[in-house]
PQR file with spaces between the fields and no chain letter, atoms N, CA, C, O and H, PARSE charges and radii, in Angstrom:
ATOM       1  N    MET     1       7.186   28.153  -20.536 -0.4000 1.5000
ATOM       2  CA   MET     1       7.356   27.838  -19.142 -0.0000 2.0000
ATOM       3  C    MET     1       8.839   27.587  -18.874  0.5500 1.7000
ATOM       4  O    MET     1       9.481   26.798  -19.567 -0.5500 1.4000
ATOM       5  N    THR     2       9.371   28.267  -17.860 -0.4000 1.5000
ATOM       6  CA   THR     2      10.789   28.118  -17.539 -0.0000 2.0000
ATOM       7  C    THR     2      10.947   27.301  -16.262  0.5500 1.7000
ATOM       8  O    THR     2      10.121   27.358  -15.352 -0.5500 1.4000
ATOM       9  H    THR     2       8.849   28.908  -17.296  0.4000 1.0000
ATOM      10  N    VAL     3      12.010   26.558  -16.229 -0.4000 1.5000
ATOM      11  CA   VAL     3      12.328   25.745  -15.051 -0.0000 2.0000
ATOM      12  C    VAL     3      13.400   26.462  -14.259  0.5500 1.7000
ATOM      13  O    VAL     3      14.461   26.793  -14.787 -0.5500 1.4000
ATOM      14  H    VAL     3      12.682   26.511  -16.969  0.4000 1.0000
ATOM      15  N    GLU     4      13.119   26.699  -12.993 -0.4000 1.5000
ATOM      16  CA   GLU     4      14.098   27.379  -12.143 -0.0000 2.0000
ATOM      17  C    GLU     4      15.046   26.355  -11.536  0.5500 1.7000
ATOM      18  O    GLU     4      14.623   25.300  -11.062 -0.5500 1.4000
ATOM      19  H    GLU     4      12.256   26.430  -12.564  0.4000 1.0000
ATOM      20  N    THR     5      16.321   26.679  -11.557 -0.4000 1.5000
ATOM      21  CA   THR     5      17.309   25.805  -10.927 -0.0000 2.0000
ATOM      22  C    THR     5      17.438   26.182   -9.457  0.5500 1.7000
ATOM      23  O    THR     5      17.371   27.363   -9.116 -0.5500 1.4000
ATOM      24  H    THR     5      16.664   27.536  -11.941  0.4000 1.0000
ATOM      25  N    PRO     6      17.619   25.211   -8.594 -0.5600 1.5000
ATOM      26  CA   PRO     6      17.744   25.543   -7.167  0.2800 2.0000
ATOM      27  C    PRO     6      19.022   26.327   -6.899  0.5500 1.7000
ATOM      28  O    PRO     6      20.066   26.076   -7.501 -0.5500 1.4000
ATOM      29  N    GLN     7      18.915   27.275   -5.987 -0.4000 1.5000
ATOM      30  CA   GLN     7      20.063   28.111   -5.655 -0.0000 2.0000
ATOM      31  C    GLN     7      20.947   27.358   -4.655  0.5500 1.7000
ATOM      32  O    GLN     7      20.465   26.859   -3.638 -0.5500 1.4000
ATOM      33  H    GLN     7      18.067   27.479   -5.497  0.4000 1.0000
ATOM      34  N    LEU     8      22.217   27.287   -4.952 -0.4000 1.5000
ATOM      35  CA   LEU     8      23.153   26.587   -4.088 -0.0000 2.0000
ATOM      36  C    LEU     8      23.523   27.456   -2.889  0.5500 1.7000
ATOM      37  O    LEU     8      23.488   28.684   -2.961 -0.5500 1.4000
ATOM      38  H    LEU     8      22.609   27.693   -5.777  0.4000 1.0000
ATOM      39  N    VAL     9      23.872   26.810   -1.809 -0.4000 1.5000
ATOM      40  CA   VAL     9      24.322   27.509   -0.612 -0.0000 2.0000
ATOM      41  C    VAL     9      25.767   27.935   -0.829  0.5500 1.7000
ATOM      42  O    VAL     9      26.589   27.169   -1.331 -0.5500 1.4000
ATOM      43  H    VAL     9      23.901   25.812   -1.751  0.4000 1.0000
ATOM      44  N    SER    10      26.058   29.161   -0.443 -0.4000 1.5000
ATOM      45  CA   SER    10      27.425   29.643   -0.636 -0.0000 2.0000
ATOM      46  C    SER    10      28.390   28.888    0.280  0.5500 1.7000
ATOM      47  O    SER    10      27.994   28.347    1.312 -0.5500 1.4000
ATOM      48  H    SER    10      25.390   29.784   -0.034  0.4000 1.0000
ATOM      49  N    LYS    11      29.639   28.866   -0.110 -0.4000 1.5000
ATOM      50  CA   LYS    11      30.661   28.142    0.634 -0.0000 2.0000
ATOM      51  C    LYS    11      30.829   28.712    2.041  0.5500 1.7000
ATOM      52  O    LYS    11      31.013   27.957    2.995 -0.5500 1.4000
ATOM      53  H    LYS    11      29.961   29.306   -0.948  0.4000 1.0000
ATOM      54  N    SER    12      30.767   30.013    2.173 -0.4000 1.5000
ATOM      55  CA   SER    12      30.965   30.629    3.493 -0.0000 2.0000
ATOM      56  C    SER    12      29.820   30.275    4.445  0.5500 1.7000
ATOM      57  O    SER    12      30.049   30.084    5.639 -0.5500 1.4000
ATOM      58  H    SER    12      30.617   30.627    1.398  0.4000 1.0000
ATOM      59  N    ARG    13      28.598   30.186    3.932 -0.4000 1.5000
ATOM      60  CA   ARG    13      27.469   29.802    4.789 -0.0000 2.0000
ATOM      61  C    ARG    13      27.593   28.345    5.231  0.5500 1.7000
ATOM      62  O    ARG    13      27.286   28.011    6.376 -0.5500 1.4000
ATOM      63  H    ARG    13      28.411   30.341    2.962  0.4000 1.0000
ATOM      64  N    LEU    14      28.034   27.498    4.343 -0.4000 1.5000
ATOM      65  CA   LEU    14      28.211   26.091    4.678 -0.0000 2.0000
ATOM      66  C    LEU    14      29.319   25.914    5.718  0.5500 1.7000
ATOM      67  O    LEU    14      29.193   25.100    6.633 -0.5500 1.4000
ATOM      68  H    LEU    14      28.283   27.769    3.413  0.4000 1.0000
ATOM      69  N    GLU    15      30.399   26.678    5.575 -0.4000 1.5000
ATOM      70  CA   GLU    15      31.485   26.628    6.556 -0.0000 2.0000
ATOM      71  C    GLU    15      31.011   27.116    7.920  0.5500 1.7000
ATOM      72  O    GLU    15      31.361   26.530    8.944 -0.5500 1.4000
ATOM      73  H    GLU    15      30.501   27.339    4.831  0.4000 1.0000
ATOM      74  N    ALA    16      30.220   28.179    7.938 -0.4000 1.5000
ATOM      75  CA   ALA    16      29.706   28.706    9.199 -0.0000 2.0000
ATOM      76  C    ALA    16      28.781   27.697    9.872  0.5500 1.7000
ATOM      77  O    ALA    16      28.810   27.540   11.093 -0.5500 1.4000
ATOM      78  H    ALA    16      29.936   28.655    7.106  0.4000 1.0000
ATOM      79  N    LEU    17      27.969   27.020    9.085 -0.4000 1.5000
ATOM      80  CA   LEU    17      27.068   26.010    9.639 -0.0000 2.0000
ATOM      81  C    LEU    17      27.861   24.851   10.234  0.5500 1.7000
ATOM      82  O    LEU    17      27.570   24.407   11.345 -0.5500 1.4000
ATOM      83  H    LEU    17      27.945   27.147    8.093  0.4000 1.0000
ATOM      84  N    SER    18      28.849   24.365    9.512 -0.4000 1.5000
ATOM      85  CA   SER    18      29.635   23.242   10.025 -0.0000 2.0000
ATOM      86  C    SER    18      30.436   23.657   11.263  0.5500 1.7000
ATOM      87  O    SER    18      30.603   22.850   12.177 -0.5500 1.4000
ATOM      88  H    SER    18      29.085   24.726    8.610  0.4000 1.0000
ATOM      89  N    ASP    19      30.932   24.885   11.312 -0.4000 1.5000
ATOM      90  CA   ASP    19      31.635   25.368   12.510 -0.0000 2.0000
ATOM      91  C    ASP    19      30.696   25.411   13.709  0.5500 1.7000
ATOM      92  O    ASP    19      31.083   25.051   14.821 -0.5500 1.4000
ATOM      93  H    ASP    19      30.796   25.541   10.569  0.4000 1.0000
ATOM      94  N    GLY    20      29.470   25.848   13.484 -0.4000 1.5000
ATOM      95  CA   GLY    20      28.485   25.907   14.564 -0.0000 2.0000
ATOM      96  C    GLY    20      28.128   24.527   15.080  0.5500 1.7000
ATOM      97  O    GLY    20      28.046   24.316   16.291 -0.5500 1.4000
ATOM      98  H    GLY    20      29.155   26.140   12.581  0.4000 1.0000
ATOM      99  N    VAL    21      27.915   23.591   14.178 -0.4000 1.5000
ATOM     100  CA   VAL    21      27.599   22.219   14.581 -0.0000 2.0000
ATOM     101  C    VAL    21      28.771   21.619   15.361  0.5500 1.7000
ATOM     102  O    VAL    21      28.568   20.975   16.391 -0.5500 1.4000
ATOM     103  H    VAL    21      27.981   23.762   13.195  0.4000 1.0000
ATOM     104  N    PHE    22      29.982   21.828   14.876 -0.4000 1.5000
ATOM     105  CA   PHE    22      31.164   21.317   15.559 -0.0000 2.0000
ATOM     106  C    PHE    22      31.275   21.911   16.967  0.5500 1.7000
ATOM     107  O    PHE    22      31.586   21.193   17.917 -0.5500 1.4000
ATOM     108  H    PHE    22      30.146   22.351   14.039  0.4000 1.0000
ATOM     109  N    ALA    23      31.026   23.202   17.105 -0.4000 1.5000
ATOM     110  CA   ALA    23      31.117   23.853   18.415 -0.0000 2.0000
ATOM     111  C    ALA    23      30.093   23.280   19.385  0.5500 1.7000
ATOM     112  O    ALA    23      30.408   23.050   20.552 -0.5500 1.4000
ATOM     113  H    ALA    23      30.774   23.785   16.333  0.4000 1.0000
ATOM     114  N    ILE    24      28.881   23.051   18.920 -0.4000 1.5000
ATOM     115  CA   ILE    24      27.839   22.502   19.787 -0.0000 2.0000
ATOM     116  C    ILE    24      28.197   21.085   20.223  0.5500 1.7000
ATOM     117  O    ILE    24      28.025   20.735   21.390 -0.5500 1.4000
ATOM     118  H    ILE    24      28.624   23.238   17.972  0.4000 1.0000
ATOM     119  N    VAL    25      28.687   20.278   19.306 -0.4000 1.5000
ATOM     120  CA   VAL    25      29.076   18.906   19.647 -0.0000 2.0000
ATOM     121  C    VAL    25      30.211   18.911   20.661  0.5500 1.7000
ATOM     122  O    VAL    25      30.194   18.121   21.605 -0.5500 1.4000
ATOM     123  H    VAL    25      28.826   20.562   18.357  0.4000 1.0000
ATOM     124  N    MET    26      31.188   19.779   20.487 -0.4000 1.5000
ATOM     125  CA   MET    26      32.299   19.839   21.433 -0.0000 2.0000
ATOM     126  C    MET    26      31.827   20.274   22.813  0.5500 1.7000
ATOM     127  O    MET    26      32.318   19.757   23.816 -0.5500 1.4000
ATOM     128  H    MET    26      31.201   20.421   19.720  0.4000 1.0000
ATOM     129  N    ILE    27      30.896   21.202   22.888 -0.4000 1.5000
ATOM     130  CA   ILE    27      30.368   21.646   24.183 -0.0000 2.0000
ATOM     131  C    ILE    27      29.665   20.488   24.882  0.5500 1.7000
ATOM     132  O    ILE    27      29.839   20.292   26.085 -0.5500 1.4000
ATOM     133  H    ILE    27      30.497   21.622   22.073  0.4000 1.0000
ATOM     134  N    ILE    28      28.879   19.728   24.144 -0.4000 1.5000
ATOM     135  CA   ILE    28      28.185   18.584   24.733 -0.0000 2.0000
ATOM     136  C    ILE    28      29.188   17.557   25.234  0.5500 1.7000
ATOM     137  O    ILE    28      29.017   17.008   26.323 -0.5500 1.4000
ATOM     138  H    ILE    28      28.738   19.888   23.167  0.4000 1.0000
ATOM     139  N    LEU    29      30.228   17.288   24.462 -0.4000 1.5000
ATOM     140  CA   LEU    29      31.236   16.315   24.884 -0.0000 2.0000
ATOM     141  C    LEU    29      31.969   16.768   26.140  0.5500 1.7000
ATOM     142  O    LEU    29      32.233   15.957   27.027 -0.5500 1.4000
ATOM     143  H    LEU    29      30.367   17.734   23.577  0.4000 1.0000
ATOM     144  N    VAL    30      32.295   18.031   26.224 -0.4000 1.5000
ATOM     145  CA   VAL    30      33.006   18.542   27.399 -0.0000 2.0000
ATOM     146  C    VAL    30      32.116   18.454   28.634  0.5500 1.7000
ATOM     147  O    VAL    30      32.594   18.124   29.720 -0.5500 1.4000
ATOM     148  H    VAL    30      32.080   18.690   25.503  0.4000 1.0000
ATOM     149  N    HIS    31      30.826   18.746   28.477 -0.4000 1.5000
ATOM     150  CA   HIS    31      29.910   18.651   29.617 -0.0000 2.0000
ATOM     151  C    HIS    31      29.738   17.212   30.081  0.5500 1.7000
ATOM     152  O    HIS    31      29.469   16.970   31.257 -0.5500 1.4000
ATOM     153  H    HIS    31      30.437   19.014   27.596  0.4000 1.0000
ATOM     154  N    GLN    32      29.888   16.263   29.179 -0.4000 1.5000
ATOM     155  CA   GLN    32      29.728   14.866   29.560 -0.0000 2.0000
ATOM     156  C    GLN    32      30.987   14.279   30.189  0.5500 1.7000
ATOM     157  O    GLN    32      30.947   13.170   30.721 -0.5500 1.4000
ATOM     158  H    GLN    32      30.107   16.460   28.223  0.4000 1.0000
ATOM     159  N    LEU    33      32.090   14.995   30.138 -0.4000 1.5000
ATOM     160  CA   LEU    33      33.305   14.491   30.773 -0.0000 2.0000
ATOM     161  C    LEU    33      33.098   14.278   32.264  0.5500 1.7000
ATOM     162  O    LEU    33      33.579   13.302   32.839 -0.5500 1.4000
ATOM     163  H    LEU    33      32.122   15.897   29.706  0.4000 1.0000
ATOM     164  N    GLY    34      32.397   15.179   32.864 -0.4000 1.5000
ATOM     165  CA   GLY    34      32.153   15.071   34.302 -0.0000 2.0000
ATOM     166  C    GLY    34      33.403   15.406   35.081  0.5500 1.7000
ATOM     167  O    GLY    34      34.454   14.811   34.841 -0.5500 1.4000
ATOM     168  H    GLY    34      32.006   15.972   32.397  0.4000 1.0000
ATOM     169  N    GLY    35      33.319   16.321   35.987 -0.4000 1.5000
ATOM     170  CA   GLY    35      34.492   16.748   36.724 -0.0000 2.0000
ATOM     171  C    GLY    35      34.704   16.021   38.022  0.5500 1.7000
ATOM     172  O    GLY    35      35.685   16.296   38.714 -0.5500 1.4000
ATOM     173  H    GLY    35      32.465   16.803   36.182  0.4000 1.0000
ATOM     174  N    SER    36      33.824   15.095   38.392 -0.4000 1.5000
ATOM     175  CA   SER    36      33.932   14.462   39.708 -0.0000 2.0000
ATOM     176  C    SER    36      35.211   13.637   39.850  0.5500 1.7000
ATOM     177  O    SER    36      35.884   13.723   40.877 -0.5500 1.4000
ATOM     178  H    SER    36      33.028   14.871   37.830  0.4000 1.0000
ATOM     179  N    ALA    37      35.553   12.844   38.844 -0.4000 1.5000
ATOM     180  CA   ALA    37      36.764   12.030   38.936 -0.0000 2.0000
ATOM     181  C    ALA    37      38.009   12.906   38.892  0.5500 1.7000
ATOM     182  O    ALA    37      39.007   12.612   39.552 -0.5500 1.4000
ATOM     183  H    ALA    37      35.006   12.774   38.011  0.4000 1.0000
ATOM     184  N    ILE    38      37.947   13.969   38.122 -0.4000 1.5000
ATOM     185  CA   ILE    38      39.107   14.855   38.006 -0.0000 2.0000
ATOM     186  C    ILE    38      39.297   15.657   39.289  0.5500 1.7000
ATOM     187  O    ILE    38      40.426   15.820   39.753 -0.5500 1.4000
ATOM     188  H    ILE    38      37.137   14.207   37.587  0.4000 1.0000
ATOM     189  N    SER    39      38.213   16.157   39.865 -0.4000 1.5000
ATOM     190  CA   SER    39      38.349   16.957   41.075 -0.0000 2.0000
ATOM     191  C    SER    39      38.650   16.093   42.297  0.5500 1.7000
ATOM     192  O    SER    39      39.173   16.602   43.289 -0.5500 1.4000
ATOM     193  H    SER    39      37.297   16.024   39.488  0.4000 1.0000
ATOM     194  N    ALA    40      38.331   14.792   42.248 -0.4000 1.5000
ATOM     195  CA   ALA    40      38.610   13.904   43.377 -0.0000 2.0000
ATOM     196  C    ALA    40      40.053   13.397   43.370  0.5500 1.7000
ATOM     197  O    ALA    40      40.491   12.784   44.344 -0.5500 1.4000
ATOM     198  H    ALA    40      37.907   14.379   41.443  0.4000 1.0000
ATOM     199  N    ALA    41      40.786   13.639   42.303 -0.4000 1.5000
ATOM     200  CA   ALA    41      42.159   13.154   42.208 -0.0000 2.0000
ATOM     201  C    ALA    41      43.044   13.904   43.201  0.5500 1.7000
ATOM     202  O    ALA    41      43.031   15.134   43.258 -0.5500 1.4000
ATOM     203  H    ALA    41      40.430   14.137   41.512  0.4000 1.0000
ATOM     204  N    GLU    42      43.803   13.151   43.973 -0.4000 1.5000
ATOM     205  CA   GLU    42      44.658   13.757   44.987 -0.0000 2.0000
ATOM     206  C    GLU    42      46.113   13.833   44.555  0.5500 1.7000
ATOM     207  O    GLU    42      46.849   14.698   45.029 -0.5500 1.4000
ATOM     208  H    GLU    42      43.813   12.152   43.927  0.4000 1.0000
ATOM     209  N    THR    43      46.535   12.957   43.678 -0.4000 1.5000
ATOM     210  CA   THR    43      47.921   12.959   43.229 -0.0000 2.0000
ATOM     211  C    THR    43      47.961   13.160   41.714  0.5500 1.7000
ATOM     212  O    THR    43      46.945   13.050   41.028 -0.5500 1.4000
ATOM     213  H    THR    43      45.936   12.254   43.293  0.4000 1.0000
ATOM     214  N    ALA    44      49.131   13.449   41.224 -0.4000 1.5000
ATOM     215  CA   ALA    44      49.292   13.644   39.784 -0.0000 2.0000
ATOM     216  C    ALA    44      48.986   12.368   39.016  0.5500 1.7000
ATOM     217  O    ALA    44      48.455   12.426   37.907 -0.5500 1.4000
ATOM     218  H    ALA    44      49.956   13.539   41.781  0.4000 1.0000
ATOM     219  N    THR    45      49.314   11.220   39.589 -0.4000 1.5000
ATOM     220  CA   THR    45      49.044    9.938   38.930 -0.0000 2.0000
ATOM     221  C    THR    45      47.540    9.694   38.831  0.5500 1.7000
ATOM     222  O    THR    45      47.056    9.228   37.799 -0.5500 1.4000
ATOM     223  H    THR    45      49.745   11.173   40.490  0.4000 1.0000
ATOM     224  N    GLN    46      46.800   10.005   39.893 -0.4000 1.5000
ATOM     225  CA   GLN    46      45.346    9.855   39.862 -0.0000 2.0000
ATOM     226  C    GLN    46      44.715   10.815   38.855  0.5500 1.7000
ATOM     227  O    GLN    46      43.774   10.458   38.146 -0.5500 1.4000
ATOM     228  H    GLN    46      47.193   10.384   40.731  0.4000 1.0000
ATOM     229  N    LEU    47      45.247   12.037   38.805 -0.4000 1.5000
ATOM     230  CA   LEU    47      44.736   13.009   37.854 -0.0000 2.0000
ATOM     231  C    LEU    47      44.984   12.543   36.428  0.5500 1.7000
ATOM     232  O    LEU    47      44.102   12.645   35.576 -0.5500 1.4000
ATOM     233  H    LEU    47      46.011   12.326   39.381  0.4000 1.0000
ATOM     234  N    GLU    48      46.170   12.036   36.171 -0.4000 1.5000
ATOM     235  CA   GLU    48      46.496   11.531   34.833 -0.0000 2.0000
ATOM     236  C    GLU    48      45.566   10.380   34.445  0.5500 1.7000
ATOM     237  O    GLU    48      45.078   10.326   33.316 -0.5500 1.4000
ATOM     238  H    GLU    48      46.886   11.953   36.864  0.4000 1.0000
ATOM     239  N    ALA    49      45.324    9.467   35.375 -0.4000 1.5000
ATOM     240  CA   ALA    49      44.438    8.330   35.104 -0.0000 2.0000
ATOM     241  C    ALA    49      43.013    8.804   34.829  0.5500 1.7000
ATOM     242  O    ALA    49      42.346    8.276   33.939 -0.5500 1.4000
ATOM     243  H    ALA    49      45.720    9.511   36.292  0.4000 1.0000
ATOM     244  N    ALA    50      42.542    9.797   35.588 -0.4000 1.5000
ATOM     245  CA   ALA    50      41.183   10.317   35.387 -0.0000 2.0000
ATOM     246  C    ALA    50      41.062   11.001   34.030  0.5500 1.7000
ATOM     247  O    ALA    50      40.059   10.835   33.337 -0.5500 1.4000
ATOM     248  H    ALA    50      43.084   10.226   36.311  0.4000 1.0000
ATOM     249  N    LEU    51      42.074   11.763   33.654 -0.4000 1.5000
ATOM     250  CA   LEU    51      42.035   12.439   32.358 -0.0000 2.0000
ATOM     251  C    LEU    51      42.079   11.446   31.201  0.5500 1.7000
ATOM     252  O    LEU    51      41.367   11.612   30.210 -0.5500 1.4000
ATOM     253  H    LEU    51      42.890   11.898   34.217  0.4000 1.0000
ATOM     254  N    ILE    52      42.911   10.420   31.323 -0.4000 1.5000
ATOM     255  CA   ILE    52      43.009    9.413   30.260 -0.0000 2.0000
ATOM     256  C    ILE    52      41.703    8.637   30.141  0.5500 1.7000
ATOM     257  O    ILE    52      41.234    8.387   29.030 -0.5500 1.4000
ATOM     258  H    ILE    52      43.490   10.285   32.127  0.4000 1.0000
ATOM     259  N    SER    53      41.109    8.251   31.270 -0.4000 1.5000
ATOM     260  CA   SER    53      39.839    7.513   31.194 -0.0000 2.0000
ATOM     261  C    SER    53      38.739    8.395   30.612  0.5500 1.7000
ATOM     262  O    SER    53      37.898    7.914   29.853 -0.5500 1.4000
ATOM     263  H    SER    53      41.489    8.454   32.172  0.4000 1.0000
ATOM     264  N    GLY    54      38.738    9.676   30.961 -0.4000 1.5000
ATOM     265  CA   GLY    54      37.762   10.598   30.381 -0.0000 2.0000
ATOM     266  C    GLY    54      37.957   10.765   28.893  0.5500 1.7000
ATOM     267  O    GLY    54      36.983   10.865   28.147 -0.5500 1.4000
ATOM     268  H    GLY    54      39.421   10.066   31.578  0.4000 1.0000
ATOM     269  N    TRP    55      39.198   10.796   28.452 -0.4000 1.5000
ATOM     270  CA   TRP    55      39.514   10.912   27.026 -0.0000 2.0000
ATOM     271  C    TRP    55      38.957    9.716   26.266  0.5500 1.7000
ATOM     272  O    TRP    55      38.339    9.870   25.212 -0.5500 1.4000
ATOM     273  H    TRP    55      39.988   10.714   29.059  0.4000 1.0000
ATOM     274  N    PHE    56      39.179    8.522   26.810 -0.4000 1.5000
ATOM     275  CA   PHE    56      38.685    7.317   26.138 -0.0000 2.0000
ATOM     276  C    PHE    56      37.161    7.268   26.133  0.5500 1.7000
ATOM     277  O    PHE    56      36.563    6.807   25.161 -0.5500 1.4000
ATOM     278  H    PHE    56      39.681    8.396   27.666  0.4000 1.0000
ATOM     279  N    LEU    57      36.527    7.737   27.203 -0.4000 1.5000
ATOM     280  CA   LEU    57      35.067    7.741   27.236 -0.0000 2.0000
ATOM     281  C    LEU    57      34.480    8.646   26.155  0.5500 1.7000
ATOM     282  O    LEU    57      33.460    8.320   25.546 -0.5500 1.4000
ATOM     283  H    LEU    57      37.013    8.112   27.992  0.4000 1.0000
ATOM     284  N    VAL    58      35.125    9.773   25.926 -0.4000 1.5000
ATOM     285  CA   VAL    58      34.607   10.718   24.941 -0.0000 2.0000
ATOM     286  C    VAL    58      34.734   10.171   23.534  0.5500 1.7000
ATOM     287  O    VAL    58      33.802   10.290   22.739 -0.5500 1.4000
ATOM     288  H    VAL    58      35.953   10.038   26.420  0.4000 1.0000
ATOM     289  N    PHE    59      35.864    9.577   23.214 -0.4000 1.5000
ATOM     290  CA   PHE    59      36.108    9.209   21.833 -0.0000 2.0000
ATOM     291  C    PHE    59      35.771    7.773   21.482  0.5500 1.7000
ATOM     292  O    PHE    59      35.678    7.455   20.297 -0.5500 1.4000
ATOM     293  H    PHE    59      36.621    9.480   23.860  0.4000 1.0000
ATOM     294  N    TRP    60      35.587    6.903   22.439 -0.4000 1.5000
ATOM     295  CA   TRP    60      35.328    5.506   22.100 -0.0000 2.0000
ATOM     296  C    TRP    60      33.949    5.033   22.486  0.5500 1.7000
ATOM     297  O    TRP    60      33.614    3.876   22.230 -0.5500 1.4000
ATOM     298  H    TRP    60      35.662    7.162   23.402  0.4000 1.0000
ATOM     299  N    CYS    61      33.135    5.872   23.088 -0.4000 1.5000
ATOM     300  CA   CYS    61      31.779    5.449   23.462 -0.0000 2.0000
ATOM     301  C    CYS    61      30.748    6.080   22.567  0.5500 1.7000
ATOM     302  O    CYS    61      29.553    5.838   22.735 -0.5500 1.4000
ATOM     303  H    CYS    61      33.407    6.811   23.296  0.4000 1.0000
């Protein structure tokens, strides 16, 4: 009776999987940014504040 060893996943398949997962996560994060605060900004200062607050919401929540 022989024992079969499990076949390992190739490096390229693992890289492709991680790239796909990363892409999906980034798409979800971008959709959650919400464009209402950014599109409502009337001045460059308001736009900068909206972008900075959106940045913090994505990475710290």
